[in-house]
N, C-alpha and C positions, 0 to 999 in steps of 0.2 A: 273501718268495720271491724265487728267480733265475729267470728265465726265458730261453731264449736264444730271439733274432727271425730264422731265416732266411728269405730269399727268392733265387730264380736262383742256382741250386747248378750247373746247368749241367754235369752231368755230368766235374766238377771232382775230381777225389778227392785228389789232392795238397792242394785249399783245406781239402776237407771235413776232413782229417786233423790240418789245422794247426788247426781249430777243434778238433777235438776232445784235442787235446793242451791250448789255451787254456783249454779249457773242461769237466773232465774230468767235472765230477757238475752239471749244470744239473738245478734240478728239474723242469724243465717245455720241450720245444722245439715250437716254434709253426713251420710253414714255411707261406710262399705263393706256392709255387706253382716249374714249370718244377724239374727236376731231370734232366731229359734236356736233349741241343739244346747244340751247339757245342764242345761236349767229349768227349773219346777214354774215358772208365768210364763208362757210364752205368748195370753192374749194378752197382760197391760202391758207386754214391752211392745207385740207386735203393732196396738192401738195407738199409744206415745208414739211409734216415730211414725206412723202412717197421720198421725196429727201435726206432728210437729219437725219432719227431717222436710228440709229443702229439693234435698234431692237424696235417693239411696237406691242401690245397687244390690242384687240377690247373692248372696255367698252359697259356700256348696249344701250346710245343712238348708237351708232356704230351699235349693232347687230341688235337694232328696225330699223335700217334703210337697213339692207341687207335682215332681214327676213319679216320685217311688222310685230313685235311681240308689244305687249303693254307695259301696266305695268307700262307707263310712266307717269308724272303729265303733265296739260296743258300745259306750256311752251316749257315743250321738245316735245309732240307729236308737237306740230305746227311746232315749229323748226326743228323736224327730218323733217317731212313733205316739210317744204322750203329745207332742202338739198337737199332732192330727188329729189324734183325739179331740182335742181340746176348743180347737179354732173353728170358729161357725165360718159361715160361707163368705162374711162379710171379709173378716179378716185376711180368709186364704183367698181373697179378690186383691187385696190390698198389696198381698205381696206377689200375685204374679203379675202385678203393674210394674214393678222395677226391671230395670232390666239386668243385663250382665256390666255395661260399661256405660257413665253418663259423660256428658263435659256440657259445662257449664260455663256461664262471665260471673263472676260476683266482686264484688269492690276492687275493681279495675282489674283485676288477676284471672287467667280461666286457668279450670278447677278440671284434671280428669278422676273421675273416681271408679274403681273396681277392685275386686275383694281379691285373688290372687295376683293376676300381672292385665295390663291390657289386654294384649295378646292370648293368655291362658286365663278367663275370669275365675276359672274353679280348680285349676290343675296344677298351680304353680305355688310355691313355698319359697319365696324372694327374700332372701338374706339380703337386705338394704347395705349394712357395712360391709360386706365383703365383696358383695358384685363387683363384677368389673364396669366401668362405665358401657363398653361394648355391651356386655349382656343388659344394665339398662336402657340401652336407647333400642337395642333389639326389643324387649320385651313392652315396647309402647306400640308394636305393630304398625310402623307409620304417622299414629298421631301424636300431636302438639299439645302442650300443658306448660305454664307456668309452674303447676303443684300437682304431683299425681299422690294420691290420696288411695293407698292401699290395706287390706284387712290381713285377716287369715293367719299370719305366724306368732299373735296373740303376743308379740312381741315390741315394745315401741322401737320405733327408729326414725331419724332424719340424717340424707346424705342427699348433697348436693352434685348434678353431675352436669355439666355444661348449664344453660341457662334454666334448666328444671331443677325444681325440691322435693324429691320424691319423699313421703311423710307416709310410718306406719305408727298408727295415733294407739298403736297397743290395743288388748279387750279390756273392753269396761268391765265385761260381767267373768272373766273367765282366766286373766293374766297368767303367763306360764313363764317368767324370767324371774322368779325369785322372791316377787313380790306380789302381798295379797290385795293389796291396794285397788280400785278399780282404774285404769288408767285409760285419759281422753289428751286428745290437743287441741288448742287454742292458736285461730290463725286472727293476727289483730291487725289489720291495716297492714299487711307484708311480714310482720314477727313471725315467727309459728314457737310454739311451747308444749311440751308433755308433760301433763299435769296429772297428780294420781291425789285420790280422794281414798280418806277413811271411810268404810261403811260396815253395817252389820249384817257382815259373812256368814256368823251363825243362824242369822233370821235365813238366811237363802237352806243356809246347810238343815235348818229344821224343815221348813217346809219341804224340801227333797225326802225328806224321811216321809213326808203323807201323799207321798206320789205312788204307791208301793212296788217301784222300782227294785229290783234285786237288792240283798244286801252290798252284795260286792260291788255293783257298780254306783249306790249310794256311796258307803264307804271313800270307795275312789276319787266319786265329784266332792266329795266334806271335805279329802284332804287336797285336792287342788285349789278349791276356797282358801282351806287353812292357810296354805303355805305357797301359793303362786306356783306353783312346781307341777310341770304336768306328768 
């Protein structure tokens, strides 16, 4: 069974289109949160995930759109406000239907999805490469799974702790680890790979310039798209 693992799409339709071209027929799609924020095309991205994700959870930007909660940086706040103005009621309802945690069985394995961690879905930046085994166990909040799929950091990572494999598939829409490619994961009958996709990030940057965001915010978001550094 071939499963696509996604996180942090961040309203980047060009990146999502590149994924659709590269992976036209996955058997399942799992999404670890943050479809809105930072990018110019929230509606296309919400509709795609609502139609194609087998399971999805909310991220911090998604929750901020739904509840008007704050704690976001200036770029996230401005682009979440943009998404709030653009999304029709049906799209907002689709987002509201996503839980904070989701457990499901696919391909003979149990998957657990959360944006930050299962214990703190919206409030934890978990570095899978440096976290202790105790920290990883604690972050599960008493839940168990063969594979735990997380987002939030925008940095891809794989880590096995005990019998559990922790996966951050990186950010499809706004990678921040030094490469501007769209990043995602593939689970193929128990084998996990992190994949990079070249896409037209200049097209996303051009669409940002038509959103009437402030020049400072547009310039910073364009720089992140071009360099892969936040």
